[in-house]
ZATI-767133 format. One record per residue (C-alpha): residue number from 1; residue in one letter; x, z, y. Coordinates in nm, 2 decimals. Layout:
N
seq=NUM&type=A&east=X&up=Z&north=Y .
...
This chain:
369
seq=1&type=M&east=1.11&up=-5.38&north=-0.07 .
seq=2&type=K&east=0.77&up=-5.36&north=0.09 .
seq=3&type=V&east=0.49&up=-5.56&north=-0.08 .
seq=4&type=K&east=0.15&up=-5.56&north=0.10 .
seq=5&type=I&east=-0.18&up=-5.59&north=-0.08 .
seq=6&type=F&east=-0.26&up=-5.88&north=0.16 .
seq=7&type=D&east=-0.03&up=-6.04&north=0.42 .
seq=8&type=L&east=-0.22&up=-6.26&north=0.66 .
seq=9&type=Q&east=0.07&up=-6.26&north=0.90 .
seq=10&type=K&east=0.28&up=-6.46&north=0.66 .
seq=11&type=E&east=0.00&up=-6.72&north=0.63 .
seq=12&type=F&east=-0.03&up=-6.74&north=1.01 .
seq=13&type=E&east=0.34&up=-6.80&north=1.05 .
seq=14&type=L&east=0.33&up=-7.07&north=0.78 .
seq=15&type=M&east=0.07&up=-7.27&north=0.98 .
seq=16&type=R&east=0.12&up=-7.14&north=1.33 .
seq=17&type=E&east=0.17&up=-7.48&north=1.50 .
seq=18&type=Q&east=-0.13&up=-7.64&north=1.33 .
seq=19&type=F&east=-0.35&up=-7.34&north=1.42 .
seq=20&type=H&east=-0.24&up=-7.36&north=1.78 .
seq=21&type=S&east=-0.31&up=-7.73&north=1.79 .
seq=22&type=L&east=-0.66&up=-7.69&north=1.64 .
seq=23&type=F&east=-0.74&up=-7.41&north=1.88 .
seq=24&type=D&east=-0.64&up=-7.61&north=2.18 .
seq=25&type=T&east=-0.84&up=-7.92&north=2.07 .
seq=26&type=S&east=-1.15&up=-7.72&north=1.98 .
seq=27&type=A&east=-1.14&up=-7.49&north=2.28 .
seq=28&type=G&east=-1.06&up=-7.78&north=2.51 .
seq=29&type=S&east=-1.37&up=-7.97&north=2.40 .
seq=30&type=G&east=-1.60&up=-7.73&north=2.58 .
seq=31&type=E&east=-1.83&up=-7.73&north=2.28 .
seq=32&type=Y&east=-1.84&up=-7.39&north=2.11 .
seq=33&type=V&east=-2.16&up=-7.35&north=1.92 .
seq=34&type=L&east=-2.30&up=-7.59&north=1.64 .
seq=35&type=G&east=-2.09&up=-7.89&north=1.75 .
seq=36&type=K&east=-1.89&up=-8.15&north=1.58 .
seq=37&type=E&east=-1.64&up=-7.92&north=1.42 .
seq=38&type=V&east=-1.91&up=-7.72&north=1.24 .
seq=39&type=A&east=-2.08&up=-8.04&north=1.13 .
seq=40&type=A&east=-1.75&up=-8.19&north=1.00 .
seq=41&type=F&east=-1.66&up=-7.87&north=0.81 .
seq=42&type=E&east=-2.01&up=-7.86&north=0.66 .
seq=43&type=R&east=-1.97&up=-8.21&north=0.53 .
seq=44&type=A&east=-1.63&up=-8.15&north=0.39 .
seq=45&type=F&east=-1.72&up=-7.82&north=0.22 .
seq=46&type=A&east=-2.03&up=-7.97&north=0.06 .
seq=47&type=A&east=-1.82&up=-8.25&north=-0.07 .
seq=48&type=Y&east=-1.56&up=-8.01&north=-0.20 .
seq=49&type=V&east=-1.81&up=-7.79&north=-0.38 .
seq=50&type=G&east=-2.01&up=-8.08&north=-0.51 .
seq=51&type=T&east=-2.35&up=-8.02&north=-0.34 .
seq=52&type=G&east=-2.56&up=-8.22&north=-0.11 .
seq=53&type=H&east=-2.54&up=-7.97&north=0.18 .
seq=54&type=A&east=-2.34&up=-7.68&north=0.32 .
seq=55&type=V&east=-2.46&up=-7.48&north=0.62 .
seq=56&type=G&east=-2.21&up=-7.26&north=0.81 .
seq=57&type=V&east=-2.33&up=-6.91&north=0.90 .
seq=58&type=G&east=-2.18&up=-6.60&north=1.06 .
seq=59&type=S&east=-2.06&up=-6.42&north=0.75 .
seq=60&type=G&east=-2.08&up=-6.40&north=0.37 .
seq=61&type=T&east=-2.33&up=-6.13&north=0.40 .
seq=62&type=D&east=-2.55&up=-6.36&north=0.62 .
seq=63&type=A&east=-2.50&up=-6.64&north=0.36 .
seq=64&type=I&east=-2.66&up=-6.41&north=0.10 .
seq=65&type=R&east=-2.93&up=-6.29&north=0.34 .
seq=66&type=I&east=-3.03&up=-6.63&north=0.48 .
seq=67&type=G&east=-2.98&up=-6.81&north=0.15 .
seq=68&type=G&east=-3.19&up=-6.56&north=-0.03 .
seq=69&type=L&east=-3.47&up=-6.58&north=0.22 .
seq=70&type=A&east=-3.45&up=-6.96&north=0.23 .
seq=71&type=C&east=-3.50&up=-6.95&north=-0.15 .
seq=72&type=G&east=-3.84&up=-6.79&north=-0.09 .
seq=73&type=L&east=-3.77&up=-6.42&north=-0.11 .
seq=74&type=R&east=-4.03&up=-6.20&north=0.06 .
seq=75&type=P&east=-4.08&up=-5.83&north=0.12 .
seq=76&type=G&east=-4.17&up=-5.66&north=-0.21 .
seq=77&type=D&east=-3.98&up=-5.91&north=-0.43 .
seq=78&type=K&east=-3.69&up=-5.82&north=-0.66 .
seq=79&type=V&east=-3.36&up=-5.97&north=-0.73 .
seq=80&type=I&east=-3.13&up=-5.90&north=-1.02 .
seq=81&type=T&east=-2.75&up=-5.87&north=-0.99 .
seq=82&type=T&east=-2.46&up=-5.65&north=-1.12 .
seq=83&type=P&east=-2.36&up=-5.31&north=-1.00 .
seq=84&type=N&east=-1.98&up=-5.37&north=-0.97 .
seq=85&type=T&east=-2.00&up=-5.60&north=-0.67 .
seq=86&type=Y&east=-1.93&up=-5.54&north=-0.30 .
seq=87&type=V&east=-2.23&up=-5.37&north=-0.15 .
seq=88&type=A&east=-2.31&up=-5.67&north=0.07 .
seq=89&type=T&east=-2.45&up=-5.85&north=-0.24 .
seq=90&type=V&east=-2.74&up=-5.60&north=-0.23 .
seq=91&type=M&east=-2.73&up=-5.48&north=0.13 .
seq=92&type=A&east=-2.78&up=-5.83&north=0.27 .
seq=93&type=L&east=-3.13&up=-5.84&north=0.13 .
seq=94&type=S&east=-3.25&up=-5.47&north=0.09 .
seq=95&type=P&east=-3.33&up=-5.42&north=0.46 .
seq=96&type=H&east=-3.58&up=-5.70&north=0.43 .
seq=97&type=G&east=-3.78&up=-5.51&north=0.17 .
seq=98&type=I&east=-3.62&up=-5.68&north=-0.13 .
seq=99&type=T&east=-3.53&up=-5.45&north=-0.42 .
seq=100&type=S&east=-3.23&up=-5.50&north=-0.64 .
seq=101&type=V&east=-3.26&up=-5.47&north=-1.02 .
seq=102&type=L&east=-2.92&up=-5.42&north=-1.19 .
seq=103&type=C&east=-2.78&up=-5.52&north=-1.53 .
seq=104&type=D&east=-2.44&up=-5.44&north=-1.69 .
seq=105&type=I&east=-2.13&up=-5.66&north=-1.70 .
seq=106&type=D&east=-1.92&up=-5.82&north=-1.96 .
seq=107&type=S&east=-1.62&up=-5.59&north=-2.01 .
seq=108&type=E&east=-1.36&up=-5.87&north=-2.02 .
seq=109&type=T&east=-1.46&up=-6.08&north=-1.72 .
seq=110&type=Y&east=-1.65&up=-5.81&north=-1.52 .
seq=111&type=T&east=-1.92&up=-6.07&north=-1.45 .
seq=112&type=M&east=-2.29&up=-6.06&north=-1.54 .
seq=113&type=D&east=-2.36&up=-6.00&north=-1.91 .
seq=114&type=P&east=-2.63&up=-6.24&north=-2.02 .
seq=115&type=A&east=-2.76&up=-6.00&north=-2.29 .
seq=116&type=G&east=-2.79&up=-5.72&north=-2.02 .
seq=117&type=L&east=-2.96&up=-5.97&north=-1.80 .
seq=118&type=E&east=-3.22&up=-6.05&north=-2.06 .
seq=119&type=G&east=-3.28&up=-5.68&north=-2.14 .
seq=120&type=A&east=-3.34&up=-5.61&north=-1.77 .
seq=121&type=L&east=-3.58&up=-5.91&north=-1.72 .
seq=122&type=K&east=-3.78&up=-5.80&north=-2.02 .
seq=123&type=K&east=-3.84&up=-5.46&north=-1.86 .
seq=124&type=E&east=-3.87&up=-5.55&north=-1.50 .
seq=125&type=K&east=-4.16&up=-5.76&north=-1.36 .
seq=126&type=G&east=-4.15&up=-5.94&north=-1.03 .
seq=127&type=V&east=-3.79&up=-6.05&north=-1.03 .
seq=128&type=R&east=-3.78&up=-6.36&north=-0.81 .
seq=129&type=L&east=-3.41&up=-6.45&north=-0.80 .
seq=130&type=C&east=-3.10&up=-6.39&north=-1.02 .
seq=131&type=V&east=-2.77&up=-6.34&north=-0.82 .
seq=132&type=P&east=-2.47&up=-6.37&north=-1.06 .
seq=133&type=V&east=-2.14&up=-6.27&north=-0.89 .
seq=134&type=H&east=-1.83&up=-6.48&north=-0.97 .
seq=135&type=L&east=-1.61&up=-6.18&north=-0.93 .
seq=136&type=Y&east=-1.24&up=-6.18&north=-0.85 .
seq=137&type=G&east=-1.23&up=-6.56&north=-0.88 .
seq=138&type=H&east=-1.36&up=-6.59&north=-1.24 .
seq=139&type=P&east=-1.69&up=-6.77&north=-1.29 .
seq=140&type=C&east=-1.99&up=-6.62&north=-1.47 .
seq=141&type=M&east=-2.12&up=-6.73&north=-1.81 .
seq=142&type=M&east=-2.35&up=-6.98&north=-1.64 .
seq=143&type=D&east=-2.50&up=-7.16&north=-1.94 .
seq=144&type=E&east=-2.61&up=-6.83&north=-2.10 .
seq=145&type=I&east=-2.74&up=-6.70&north=-1.77 .
seq=146&type=R&east=-2.93&up=-7.02&north=-1.70 .
seq=147&type=E&east=-3.08&up=-7.01&north=-2.05 .
seq=148&type=V&east=-3.21&up=-6.65&north=-1.99 .
seq=149&type=C&east=-3.33&up=-6.72&north=-1.64 .
seq=150&type=G&east=-3.51&up=-7.04&north=-1.76 .
seq=151&type=K&east=-3.69&up=-6.83&north=-2.02 .
seq=152&type=Y&east=-3.83&up=-6.60&north=-1.75 .
seq=153&type=G&east=-3.87&up=-6.85&north=-1.47 .
seq=154&type=V&east=-3.61&up=-6.70&north=-1.24 .
seq=155&type=P&east=-3.41&up=-6.93&north=-1.01 .
seq=156&type=I&east=-3.03&up=-6.86&north=-0.97 .
seq=157&type=F&east=-2.86&up=-6.80&north=-0.64 .
seq=158&type=E&east=-2.48&up=-6.77&north=-0.69 .
seq=159&type=D&east=-2.27&up=-6.52&north=-0.51 .
seq=160&type=A&east=-1.95&up=-6.73&north=-0.49 .
seq=161&type=C&east=-1.79&up=-6.53&north=-0.21 .
seq=162&type=Q&east=-1.48&up=-6.46&north=-0.42 .
seq=163&type=A&east=-1.47&up=-6.80&north=-0.61 .
seq=164&type=H&east=-1.37&up=-7.08&north=-0.37 .
seq=165&type=G&east=-1.25&up=-7.36&north=-0.60 .
seq=166&type=A&east=-1.32&up=-7.18&north=-0.93 .
seq=167&type=L&east=-1.45&up=-7.40&north=-1.21 .
seq=168&type=Y&east=-1.71&up=-7.34&north=-1.48 .
seq=169&type=K&east=-1.67&up=-7.60&north=-1.76 .
seq=170&type=G&east=-1.52&up=-7.84&north=-1.50 .
seq=171&type=T&east=-1.79&up=-7.79&north=-1.23 .
seq=172&type=K&east=-1.72&up=-7.60&north=-0.91 .
seq=173&type=T&east=-1.89&up=-7.26&north=-0.86 .
seq=174&type=G&east=-2.13&up=-7.29&north=-0.57 .
seq=175&type=S&east=-2.30&up=-7.59&north=-0.73 .
seq=176&type=L&east=-2.45&up=-7.42&north=-1.04 .
seq=177&type=G&east=-2.78&up=-7.28&north=-0.90 .
seq=178&type=M&east=-3.06&up=-7.33&north=-0.66 .
seq=179&type=A&east=-2.82&up=-7.23&north=-0.38 .
seq=180&type=S&east=-2.50&up=-7.03&north=-0.33 .
seq=181&type=A&east=-2.33&up=-6.80&north=-0.08 .
seq=182&type=F&east=-1.97&up=-6.82&north=0.03 .
seq=183&type=S&east=-1.77&up=-6.58&north=0.25 .
seq=184&type=F&east=-1.48&up=-6.69&north=0.47 .
seq=185&type=Y&east=-1.36&up=-6.34&north=0.54 .
seq=186&type=P&east=-0.98&up=-6.36&north=0.63 .
seq=187&type=T&east=-0.85&up=-6.24&north=0.29 .
seq=188&type=K&east=-1.07&up=-6.48&north=0.08 .
seq=189&type=N&east=-0.91&up=-6.79&north=-0.09 .
seq=190&type=L&east=-1.06&up=-6.99&north=0.20 .
seq=191&type=G&east=-1.06&up=-6.75&north=0.50 .
seq=192&type=C&east=-1.10&up=-6.79&north=0.87 .
seq=193&type=F&east=-0.98&up=-6.57&north=1.16 .
seq=194&type=G&east=-1.28&up=-6.33&north=1.14 .
seq=195&type=D&east=-1.62&up=-6.34&north=0.98 .
seq=196&type=G&east=-1.77&up=-6.66&north=0.86 .
seq=197&type=G&east=-1.98&up=-6.79&north=0.57 .
seq=198&type=A&east=-2.17&up=-7.08&north=0.42 .
seq=199&type=V&east=-2.47&up=-7.16&north=0.20 .
seq=200&type=T&east=-2.45&up=-7.46&north=-0.03 .
seq=201&type=T&east=-2.74&up=-7.63&north=-0.20 .
seq=202&type=D&east=-2.88&up=-7.95&north=-0.33 .
seq=203&type=D&east=-3.24&up=-7.84&north=-0.25 .
seq=204&type=E&east=-3.37&up=-8.01&north=0.07 .
seq=205&type=G&east=-3.62&up=-7.74&north=0.14 .
seq=206&type=V&east=-3.37&up=-7.46&north=0.11 .
seq=207&type=F&east=-3.13&up=-7.67&north=0.33 .
seq=208&type=R&east=-3.38&up=-7.71&north=0.61 .
seq=209&type=R&east=-3.48&up=-7.34&north=0.59 .
seq=210&type=V&east=-3.12&up=-7.22&north=0.61 .
seq=211&type=Q&east=-3.06&up=-7.44&north=0.91 .
seq=212&type=A&east=-3.36&up=-7.30&north=1.08 .
seq=213&type=L&east=-3.30&up=-6.93&north=0.98 .
seq=214&type=R&east=-2.94&up=-6.93&north=1.11 .
seq=215&type=N&east=-3.05&up=-7.05&north=1.45 .
seq=216&type=Y&east=-3.35&up=-6.83&north=1.56 .
seq=217&type=G&east=-3.59&up=-7.00&north=1.31 .
seq=218&type=Q&east=-3.60&up=-7.32&north=1.50 .
seq=219&type=E&east=-3.59&up=-7.68&north=1.37 .
seq=220&type=E&east=-3.60&up=-7.82&north=1.72 .
seq=221&type=K&east=-3.51&up=-7.65&north=2.04 .
seq=222&type=H&east=-3.76&up=-7.39&north=2.15 .
seq=223&type=V&east=-3.99&up=-7.46&north=1.86 .
seq=224&type=H&east=-3.96&up=-7.15&north=1.63 .
seq=225&type=L&east=-4.13&up=-7.21&north=1.29 .
seq=226&type=M&east=-4.02&up=-6.87&north=1.15 .
seq=227&type=E&east=-3.85&up=-6.55&north=1.25 .
seq=228&type=G&east=-3.48&up=-6.62&north=1.22 .
seq=229&type=F&east=-3.13&up=-6.49&north=1.31 .
seq=230&type=N&east=-2.84&up=-6.57&north=1.53 .
seq=231&type=S&east=-2.58&up=-6.64&north=1.26 .
seq=232&type=R&east=-2.38&up=-6.95&north=1.34 .
seq=233&type=L&east=-2.03&up=-7.04&north=1.23 .
seq=234&type=D&east=-1.81&up=-7.08&north=1.54 .
seq=235&type=E&east=-1.67&up=-7.42&north=1.63 .
seq=236&type=I&east=-1.31&up=-7.28&north=1.64 .
seq=237&type=Q&east=-1.35&up=-7.11&north=1.30 .
seq=238&type=A&east=-1.49&up=-7.44&north=1.16 .
seq=239&type=A&east=-1.19&up=-7.64&north=1.28 .
seq=240&type=L&east=-0.95&up=-7.39&north=1.12 .
seq=241&type=L&east=-1.15&up=-7.39&north=0.80 .
seq=242&type=S&east=-1.15&up=-7.77&north=0.78 .
seq=243&type=Y&east=-0.77&up=-7.77&north=0.79 .
seq=244&type=K&east=-0.74&up=-7.49&north=0.55 .
seq=245&type=L&east=-0.98&up=-7.66&north=0.31 .
seq=246&type=T&east=-0.72&up=-7.93&north=0.26 .
seq=247&type=L&east=-0.48&up=-7.67&north=0.14 .
seq=248&type=L&east=-0.72&up=-7.47&north=-0.08 .
seq=249&type=D&east=-0.64&up=-7.62&north=-0.41 .
seq=250&type=G&east=-0.26&up=-7.59&north=-0.35 .
seq=251&type=F&east=-0.31&up=-7.23&north=-0.25 .
seq=252&type=N&east=-0.52&up=-7.16&north=-0.56 .
seq=253&type=D&east=-0.24&up=-7.31&north=-0.77 .
seq=254&type=A&east=-0.01&up=-7.06&north=-0.60 .
seq=255&type=R&east=-0.24&up=-6.78&north=-0.69 .
seq=256&type=R&east=-0.25&up=-6.90&north=-1.05 .
seq=257&type=H&east=0.13&up=-6.92&north=-1.07 .
seq=258&type=I&east=0.15&up=-6.56&north=-0.95 .
seq=259&type=A&east=-0.11&up=-6.46&north=-1.21 .
seq=260&type=D&east=0.09&up=-6.63&north=-1.48 .
seq=261&type=L&east=0.40&up=-6.45&north=-1.37 .
seq=262&type=Y&east=0.22&up=-6.11&north=-1.39 .
seq=263&type=Q&east=0.08&up=-6.20&north=-1.73 .
seq=264&type=K&east=0.43&up=-6.29&north=-1.87 .
seq=265&type=E&east=0.60&up=-5.99&north=-1.72 .
seq=266&type=L&east=0.34&up=-5.72&north=-1.80 .
seq=267&type=G&east=0.23&up=-5.84&north=-2.14 .
seq=268&type=N&east=0.42&up=-5.55&north=-2.32 .
seq=269&type=T&east=0.28&up=-5.27&north=-2.10 .
seq=270&type=P&east=-0.03&up=-5.06&north=-2.18 .
seq=271&type=L&east=-0.21&up=-5.23&north=-1.89 .
seq=272&type=V&east=-0.53&up=-5.43&north=-1.95 .
seq=273&type=L&east=-0.47&up=-5.76&north=-1.78 .
seq=274&type=P&east=-0.72&up=-6.01&north=-1.65 .
seq=275&type=V&east=-0.88&up=-6.26&north=-1.89 .
seq=276&type=E&east=-0.94&up=-6.63&north=-1.83 .
seq=277&type=K&east=-1.20&up=-6.77&north=-2.06 .
seq=278&type=P&east=-1.13&up=-7.12&north=-2.21 .
seq=279&type=W&east=-1.42&up=-7.26&north=-2.02 .
seq=280&type=A&east=-1.31&up=-7.11&north=-1.69 .
seq=281&type=H&east=-1.06&up=-7.21&north=-1.41 .
seq=282&type=H&east=-0.98&up=-6.87&north=-1.25 .
seq=283&type=V&east=-0.87&up=-6.88&north=-0.89 .
seq=284&type=Y&east=-0.75&up=-6.52&north=-0.87 .
seq=285&type=H&east=-0.90&up=-6.40&north=-0.55 .
seq=286&type=L&east=-0.78&up=-6.07&north=-0.69 .
seq=287&type=F&east=-0.55&up=-5.98&north=-0.98 .
seq=288&type=V&east=-0.72&up=-5.68&north=-1.12 .
seq=289&type=I&east=-0.56&up=-5.47&north=-1.39 .
seq=290&type=R&east=-0.69&up=-5.16&north=-1.57 .
seq=291&type=T&east=-0.54&up=-4.83&north=-1.67 .
seq=292&type=T&east=-0.67&up=-4.48&north=-1.74 .
seq=293&type=R&east=-0.38&up=-4.35&north=-1.53 .
seq=294&type=R&east=-0.50&up=-4.54&north=-1.22 .
seq=295&type=D&east=-0.46&up=-4.27&north=-0.95 .
seq=296&type=E&east=-0.12&up=-4.17&north=-1.07 .
seq=297&type=L&east=-0.01&up=-4.53&north=-1.09 .
seq=298&type=M&east=-0.14&up=-4.62&north=-0.74 .
seq=299&type=E&east=0.05&up=-4.32&north=-0.59 .
seq=300&type=Y&east=0.37&up=-4.43&north=-0.78 .
seq=301&type=L&east=0.34&up=-4.78&north=-0.65 .
seq=302&type=K&east=0.28&up=-4.65&north=-0.29 .
seq=303&type=Q&east=0.60&up=-4.46&north=-0.31 .
seq=304&type=K&east=0.77&up=-4.79&north=-0.41 .
seq=305&type=G&east=0.63&up=-4.96&north=-0.10 .
seq=306&type=I&east=0.37&up=-5.16&north=-0.30 .
seq=307&type=G&east=0.01&up=-5.19&north=-0.17 .
seq=308&type=T&east=-0.29&up=-5.17&north=-0.40 .
seq=309&type=L&east=-0.67&up=-5.14&north=-0.37 .
seq=310&type=I&east=-0.97&up=-5.07&north=-0.58 .
seq=311&type=H&east=-1.24&up=-5.34&north=-0.60 .
seq=312&type=Y&east=-1.47&up=-5.15&north=-0.63 .
seq=313&type=P&east=-1.45&up=-4.77&north=-0.69 .
seq=314&type=T&east=-1.83&up=-4.69&north=-0.69 .
seq=315&type=P&east=-2.09&up=-4.91&north=-0.85 .
seq=316&type=I&east=-2.40&up=-5.00&north=-0.65 .
seq=317&type=H&east=-2.63&up=-4.77&north=-0.85 .
seq=318&type=L&east=-2.41&up=-4.47&north=-0.77 .
seq=319&type=Q&east=-2.39&up=-4.53&north=-0.40 .
seq=320&type=P&east=-2.59&up=-4.28&north=-0.19 .
seq=321&type=A&east=-2.77&up=-4.56&north=0.00 .
seq=322&type=Y&east=-2.92&up=-4.69&north=-0.33 .
seq=323&type=A&east=-3.01&up=-4.36&north=-0.50 .
seq=324&type=H&east=-3.38&up=-4.46&north=-0.45 .
seq=325&type=L&east=-3.34&up=-4.73&north=-0.71 .
seq=326&type=G&east=-3.36&up=-4.46&north=-0.97 .
seq=327&type=Y&east=-3.05&up=-4.54&north=-1.18 .
seq=328&type=R&east=-2.84&up=-4.26&north=-1.32 .
seq=329&type=P&east=-2.48&up=-4.23&north=-1.43 .
seq=330&type=G&east=-2.45&up=-4.38&north=-1.78 .
seq=331&type=D&east=-2.70&up=-4.66&north=-1.71 .
seq=332&type=F&east=-2.43&up=-4.93&north=-1.69 .
seq=333&type=P&east=-2.14&up=-4.80&north=-1.91 .
seq=334&type=H&east=-1.92&up=-5.11&north=-1.88 .
seq=335&type=A&east=-1.94&up=-5.13&north=-1.50 .
seq=336&type=E&east=-1.89&up=-4.75&north=-1.47 .
seq=337&type=K&east=-1.59&up=-4.74&north=-1.70 .
seq=338&type=A&east=-1.43&up=-5.03&north=-1.52 .
seq=339&type=S&east=-1.48&up=-4.87&north=-1.18 .
seq=340&type=K&east=-1.27&up=-4.57&north=-1.30 .
seq=341&type=E&east=-0.98&up=-4.78&north=-1.42 .
seq=342&type=I&east=-0.94&up=-5.10&north=-1.22 .
seq=343&type=V&east=-0.68&up=-5.16&north=-0.95 .
seq=344&type=S&east=-0.59&up=-5.47&north=-0.76 .
seq=345&type=L&east=-0.23&up=-5.58&north=-0.73 .
seq=346&type=P&east=-0.09&up=-5.81&north=-0.46 .
seq=347&type=C&east=-0.19&up=-6.17&north=-0.52 .
seq=348&type=Y&east=-0.19&up=-6.43&north=-0.24 .
seq=349&type=P&east=-0.03&up=-6.77&north=-0.18 .
seq=350&type=T&east=0.26&up=-6.66&north=0.03 .
seq=351&type=L&east=0.37&up=-6.39&north=-0.21 .
seq=352&type=R&east=0.72&up=-6.47&north=-0.33 .
seq=353&type=D&east=0.83&up=-6.46&north=-0.70 .
seq=354&type=E&east=1.08&up=-6.19&north=-0.62 .
seq=355&type=E&east=0.81&up=-5.97&north=-0.48 .
seq=356&type=V&east=0.59&up=-6.02&north=-0.79 .
seq=357&type=L&east=0.89&up=-5.93&north=-1.00 .
seq=358&type=Y&east=0.95&up=-5.62&north=-0.79 .
seq=359&type=V&east=0.59&up=-5.51&north=-0.86 .
seq=360&type=C&east=0.63&up=-5.58&north=-1.23 .
seq=361&type=D&east=0.96&up=-5.38&north=-1.24 .
seq=362&type=A&east=0.78&up=-5.09&north=-1.08 .
seq=363&type=L&east=0.49&up=-5.11&north=-1.33 .
seq=364&type=R&east=0.73&up=-5.12&north=-1.63 .
seq=365&type=S&east=0.92&up=-4.83&north=-1.49 .
seq=366&type=F&east=0.60&up=-4.63&north=-1.45 .
seq=367&type=F&east=0.51&up=-4.68&north=-1.81 .
seq=368&type=G&east=0.87&up=-4.63&north=-1.93 .
seq=369&type=S&east=0.90&up=-4.98&north=-2.07 .
């Protein structure tokens, strides 16, 4: 049996007729940029997340860049985030002269550790924005993070790029800060047929600035109030996303079913399995296990036809591009230890139970259990 780490072809086949119909309708309208499909998706996504506004942009990276700048970041400012995220969390803003300060993670959820956040804010002056990352589909400890950030006067900008539909104490991620960034990269819980993203917010000023920044800095045609970007969600992508949004909760339930099956089947192995805190509703963008025998295990699974990946093998502070931040190995022990042990197993809505069980059989065989 072959089990891919992701299988977008299965998803396409499941919805082929609907996708073709949406494409024909959208393409046939002759309206391709910032038209009715984008406006309709923005309204629907804002309602889903629970914010007053959503603004479609060209990618999740652009959502962080444009959202951060719309929150008031300027060259010379600092943001604080975690080192075990995808590099875009930092790289979206660093070319604009914005420096990242890092803090360690909680070893169970892999999200921002509030105590580490406070320790970093005590030492670092000039931090203008906190960017907690809801990693792998599990929300951050937002009450504790908000308490710390409130003490130091630092607004919160959520990186919710891996957490579409996740809940923190019954409230959707993406509605818990000043603004939030989402990615619609194809493998995300809500993904399009290429790059796409959105910024969500209740702040009217942030909303207007995001709208302007994504479209050359203009609030009305040929009147440019600021230097902006060309970063607009395509009409066809928006039409597809509007349809897939209606399926998102069901697809997230399918991911949770797969995660439950993994948990039941792998409970007696030496693997460290994902944790879901009582206050969280995990949407399992990724099902991430840990083992000190990772490389050996990945090769064994490869020989069995099972795809795996590492999200992410090198923390931000150990990336060559960010050596200038001045961090050293050992500065963030939880993030560094996790990066040496984590591995992502297949987990997506079209994955069949028999495929999950095949993966579990292979894992038990590897460990001799």
